[in-house]
N, C-alpha and C positions, 0 to 999 in steps of 0.2 A: 168507300168500300167497293171493291170490284166484285164482279159476279162470282168468281170462283171462291173468294174468301167468304162471301155471303152464303153460298151453298155449303161450304165447310161449317160455318156457324150453325146453319139449320140442321146439318147432320149431327153436330155435337149435341144440340138441343134434343133431337130425335133420340139419340142414344141415351141421354140422361132420362128422358121420359120412359124409355124401355126399362131402364134400371129401376125407376120409381114404381112402374107397374109390377115388375117382378117382386119387388120388396113388399108392396102392398098386398099382392096375392098370397104371399107366404105368411102374412100377419094373421093371427087368429081373429083379430078384431077388425078385419078388413071391411071397409065401407064400399059396397058395390057401386054406389053412385059416384064416389070419388074415383074408383078404378075406371069406370065407364068414361068419366070426364077426361082422365089422363089418356085413355086410349083414343078418344076423339081428337084431342090435341095432337097426339102422335100421328094419327092419320092425316090431319090437316097439314102437318109439317112434311109428311111423306109426299103428299100431292103437290105441295109447293116446290119441293126439291125436284120432283119429276118434271114439273112445268119448266123450271129454270134450267134443268139439265138438257131439255130439248130446245131451249132458246138459242 
């Protein structure tokens, strides 16, 4: 897998996590710990994308 396709895959995962966070926040039975974990994963992906984008 080359760098650009790897970054694309990371962006796809980041977008999917964004959608999951939005959906969880709209749910009346939302679990704050779960939402926080999703946001942390999303941030880690964003940082990785930025690192690779500057490489």
